[in-house]
N, C-alpha and C positions, 0 to 999 in steps of 0.2 A: 807795833804789833801788826803783823801781816796775816792775811788769810793763808791757811795751810792747804795742802793738797786735797784734804777731805772736803774742803769747801769750794774747790775749783771745779770747772767743767761747765758744760752747756747748761744754762739756766732756762728751763722751759715753763716754769710755773710762776705766776704772778700772784702775790698775796696782797690783799688790801686790809689794813688794820686801822683802827681808830685809837688815838692816844689822848689822854688829858694833858693839860699844860705841864703838870709836874713830871709825868712820865717822859715827855719830850725833852724837858730840861735835863733830866737825869741822863738820858741817852746822849744828848749833845755834850754834856759835861764829860761823860765817859769817853766819848769820841775825841774830844779835845785833849784830854789827859793822855790818851793812848795814841794820839796822832793818826787817827784813822781818817782817810781822805774823803769818804762819803758816808752819809747817813745810812744808806743801804748796806754798805760794808760793815758798819758798826753794828747794825741790827743782826746781820748774819753771824758776826763774831759772837755777839751776846747770846744768840740762840745756841750756837755751837758750845760755848762755855757752859750754858745751863744744861744742855743735853749731856755733856761729858760729866758734869758734876752729879747729875741725876743718876747716871750709870754707876757712879762710885758711891752712891747712897746718900749724897748730900741733898736732902730735900728741904723745902721751906717748911716751917712749922705748920701743923694742921690748922691751927686757928687763924692763920693769916692767908687770905685768898691770894694766890700767886706770889706769896712772900711779901706783899705790900703791907706797910703798917696801917693799922686801923686809924681813922681820923679822930 
């Protein structure tokens, strides 16, 4: 999976996020399965996939914050 034209271009904004261990493992597993070369690229692709899904009406269940299962 490669980044499409909508995700290319000059990147001028830097975001800093905090992840817990489980979230990082999920991202790294997804990255490995999809053969994405960098963590940053994987996160950008996951954001794009989530935004595209949201535009098509695929939203996480209301009771789950950010779509994460409750502990």
